[in-house]
C-alpha positions in Angstrom: 110.6 76.0 93.8 107.0 76.2 95.1 105.1 79.2 93.9 104.5 80.5 97.4 108.3 80.6 98.0 108.9 82.3 94.6 106.2 85.0 95.3 107.7 85.5 98.8 111.2 86.0 97.5 109.9 88.3 94.8 108.1 90.5 97.4 111.3 90.5 99.6 113.3 91.5 96.5 111.0 94.5 95.8 111.1 95.5 99.4 114.8 95.3 99.7 115.3 97.2 96.5 113.3 100.0 98.0 115.5 99.8 101.1 112.5 99.3 103.4 112.4 97.2 106.5 109.4 94.9 106.9 107.8 97.2 109.4 107.8 100.1 106.9 106.1 98.0 104.2 103.6 96.8 106.8 102.8 100.3 108.0 102.5 101.7 104.4 100.4 98.7 103.2 98.2 98.7 106.3 99.0 95.1 107.2 101.0 93.6 110.1 104.8 93.0 110.1 104.0 89.3 110.8 102.0 89.1 107.6 104.9 90.6 105.6 107.3 88.1 107.2 104.9 85.1 106.5 104.5 86.1 102.8 108.3 86.6 102.3 109.1 83.2 103.9 106.4 81.5 101.7 104.4 80.4 104.7 101.3 82.2 103.5 100.0 83.5 100.2 98.6 87.0 100.2 95.0 87.4 99.0 94.6 89.5 95.9 93.4 92.4 98.0 96.4 92.2 100.2 98.8 91.8 97.2 97.2 95.0 95.8 97.8 96.8 99.1 101.5 95.7 99.0 102.0 96.7 95.4 100.3 100.1 96.0 102.6 100.7 99.0 105.6 100.0 96.8 104.1 102.2 94.0 104.6 99.1 91.9 102.5 97.4 89.3 102.1 93.9 88.0 105.0 94.4 85.6 107.3 95.0 88.6 106.0 91.9 90.4 106.4 89.9 87.2 110.0 91.1 86.8 110.8 90.2 90.4 109.2 86.7 90.0 111.3 86.1 86.9 114.4 87.4 88.6 114.2 85.2 91.6 113.2 82.2 89.5 116.1 82.8 87.1 113.9 83.1 84.0 114.3 86.7 83.3 113.5 87.8 79.7 114.8 91.0 78.1 111.2 92.1 77.1 110.9 94.4 80.1 112.8 96.0 83.0 111.9 96.9 86.5 110.6 100.4 87.3 113.0 103.0 88.3 112.0 102.7 92.0 113.4 99.2 92.1 116.7 99.6 90.3 119.8 99.0 92.3 121.0 102.0 94.1 117.8 104.0 93.8 117.2 104.1 97.5 120.7 105.4 98.0 121.7 103.1 100.8 123.9 100.0 101.0 120.9 98.1 102.4 119.0 98.8 99.2 121.3 96.5 97.2 119.6 93.1 96.9 121.3 89.9 95.9 119.8 87.1 93.9 118.3 84.7 96.5 120.3 81.5 97.0 119.5 78.9 94.4 117.7 81.4 92.1 119.8 80.5 89.1 119.3 76.8 89.7 116.1 75.3 88.4 114.5 73.2 91.2 113.2 69.7 90.6 109.6 68.9 91.5 109.5 67.6 95.0 112.9 69.0 95.7 111.7 71.0 98.7 113.3 70.5 102.0 111.5 68.9 104.9 111.0 72.2 106.6 109.2 73.9 103.7 105.4 74.3 104.1 103.4 72.1 101.8 100.2 73.2 100.2 97.7 70.7 99.0 98.4 69.8 95.3 95.2 71.3 94.0 95.9 74.6 95.7 99.5 74.7 94.3 98.1 73.9 90.9 95.4 76.5 91.1 97.8 79.2 92.3 100.3 78.4 89.6 97.6 78.6 86.9 96.4 81.9 88.2 99.9 83.3 88.4 100.7 82.0 84.8 97.5 83.7 83.6 98.5 87.0 85.2 101.9 86.7 83.6 100.3 86.1 80.2 98.2 89.2 80.6 101.3 91.2 81.5 103.2 89.8 78.5 100.2 90.6 76.2 100.1 94.2 77.6 103.8 94.6 77.1 103.6 93.4 73.5 100.7 95.8 72.8 102.5 98.7 74.3 105.7 97.9 72.3 103.7 97.9 69.0 102.0 101.3 69.6 103.4 104.0 67.3 105.3 106.7 69.1 
């Protein structure tokens, strides 16, 4: 699955776990509903500044985003859990219950995208994947350090 689609599904998962419609996220983050829709569909990639606005609107951190990316890609590890705000049932409505996106448990093959999926140039896809993997390594390192601290 392309990283843009994975990130989009992860953002959608966090939003649906909060029980928010797209317009509420857009208003809280100070962006347009169209931007939220584009990000969730994987048509566009948010800048780091915009991603920061979205995470701040959710009251989320990189650990929550990392958890959501792992969840939608089917690679969840038991090292960490999502924040209380994003646990199922927290928002108190039936709409807050998010299902795993279709195909999340199935690993995708390279080039397995459908004809309608947007395609980024290979160098952009590679660079974005490397940046995302770097962020995930930082989060893992932070989680390991925090787990080793004496109580």
